[in-house]
N, C-alpha and C positions, 0 to 999 in steps of 0.2 A: 503495500499499500504505499502511501504518502501523506505528508502532514502538509500545511499549511496555516496561518491565519496573522492575524493582525501580531505580530511581533516574532511569527516563529518562522522558520522555511522553508520554504520549497523542496521536498527531496525524493524526486522518481527513481525506484529501484532497476539497476539496469536490466534490460529482456533475455530471454535465455540466449539469443544469439550474440548480445554484448557479451554477458556474463564467460560464456566460452570465448571469445575472442579477448579479454581480459583476462582469462585464465592463461592464453596462449604465447604472453608476452612479459620480456623483462619489465616494464614499467608496472610499479608497484599500481595498484586501485586507485583512485580517486575519490575520496570523497567529504562529506563534513560534519567534523568531530567535535562537540564542545565549541561550534563557533566557527572554527579554524578548517581552511580547506590543506587538506592531507593527502599527502600519497604513499601512503601503507601505514606508519605509525610516524610519519615527519613531518613538519608542517611545510605546505608552499603558501601561506596566503592566511591573512586573517581578516576581520571585517571591522566597522567602527559605526554606528547609527548616535544621530542625534534626533529627537521629536521637541517639538515644539509645537506650541500655539496654533500655528495657522500653514504647520507644514513639517517635513522629514525629510534628510538628506542617509541616506547608506551609501558607506564610503570602504570597496575592499579593495585592499593589496597587494597582487602576487609578488612572493621572490624570485626574478628573473634569474638573479647571482649577486652576490656579496663578497667582503675582502674578510676572509678568516681573520686578519686581524683587529678588524675593527669587534665583532665579536667579544671581542676579552673584554673592551670600555662596558661594558652590558652584565647589567647583576642580574641571578634568578629573583624575579618576579615577586613577591608575597605571594599575590594571587596569580595560578595560572591551574589550567588545563591538568584535571587528575590523571588522564593517560602523557602527558607531560613527565611525572615524575619529578626527580630532582636532575634530569640533562644538562646538561650545559645547552648554548645557542647551538654549538657547532655539531652535535649529538640530536640536537632536536628540530633544525631547520634542515632544508634541502632546496637546493638551488634548481631550478625547475627545466635551465639549459643541459643539467645532467642526465634529464629524460626525453626534454623531448630538442637538442642540439642548436648549435652557437644560432646567436641570428647572424641574418646574409646582409 
């Protein structure tokens, strides 16, 4: 099934054909976990929302690439998704380019 509504994400399950195609690839499964976009167990994107009286905005950021050394400046956040555990940023995040190639 799927879910969706005010303040929720719409998630459609893959069709049987898509599920078979996903299982036949080296790319981990793309899914939404605790408001993060992930490939397998690693985060590739996050969301932010702002809701005010007369409107709202939704923003998604995807991680195409990042510099490993810059991750050392980031501390482990107090509030984090359960699936992250205590993993460092380098162990928790993944670059899209690692699975979808270099941009041309």
